[in-house]
N, C-alpha and C positions, 0 to 999 in steps of 0.2 A: 346313714355307712352308703348308702345308693349314691353314685351322685353320676351327673349331666354329663355327659360325654360330649354330648354339642358335634355328635359322628353321625353314625349312622344311628347305633342305639338310643332311646330313651332313657335306660338307665343302665350302669352296670356295675356290679360288682365284681372287682378282679377275689378269685378262691386261691390259685394258685400257680406254682412255674417251675418251671424241669427244663432246666439250662441241658442241649445237649453235650455231649461228653469231649465235638471237636470247637465248642464255646463261640462254635459264628453263629446259631440264633438259640429261641427255648419255644417253649409249648407253654403257652400261660389259658387259663379257665378261666371262665367267670357268669353269673349269675347275670345277663341280658333279661333288657322287657323293651317289645316296641306295641305299639298300640295297643295296648294292656296283653297281648302276649307274653309271656316267660319261660325262655330260652336260656338250653345249658350251653355255653358258647366254645370250642375247643381250637386253640388257633397256631397259625405258628410266627412267631414275632421276629423282627428282624435289628440290626444297627441303623441309623438309618446314615443314608448315602453319606460318604467319607469319612467315617466313624469307626476306630479298629475298637474303638473301649466303650464300658457302658454299657448303659441298660439297655434294652431289647423293648422298644417305644414303636415303631413302623410293622404296622400287622400284617400277612401278606394276604394272597387268596385263597392259600392250601388251612384249610378250616371248616369248619362242622357246626352248624349251628342245631342242635335237637330245641325241639318244642318238651318243655320241662312238663307236658302232661302227659308227654311220653316214658317218664321217666321210671315205670314197672317195668317196660320194653326195653331199657335202653341200663336195669341191673340185673336182668338177663343176663342180655347180650353181651353185657362187659364178666359179668360170672359162669359162662360157658365161651366164652371167650381165653380168659382163664384158665379152666378146665381144658378145651382144646389144648391149646399152649402147650401146658407142661406135658401133656402126650403126647405130642408129635417131639418137642423139641428138648423128652428127655429127663425134667423132674422125675416126670413117673418112672422113666422107663428105669434100668440098669447100662451101668454104658456096658458099651462092647469093650472086649477087651482086643486088640490089635494086635495083631499074630508080630513074633517079629522076626524077619531076614533072615536067614542062618551070612554071614560074611563066607565068604568064597577065602579059603586059605589061599594065596600067592604061593606060586613052587618056586623054590631060590634053584637060581641060574649055577652052576659051578663052573 
């Protein structure tokens, strides 16, 4: 299941991909290994230059590799982010009703 990548990682296992709504890039998640240490790698991928369609195969420097030994901290962080995000961005808040402005009636000229 693990594959040698010939790149930076000694081993890399693909987990999931989320394609952006713009369809211009994706976020891929991998379990990786380097020098015996295991990581969760979350990284932005784009299409190779000159290709407007097809798979996102070119990784960018935009991403993060978190040591798997920190998985409890990562799990707590993601849970906390979800709770705070829900509170701040309204899933747990009641939506405020917008006040409707009354339109002024135009006076008719005689």
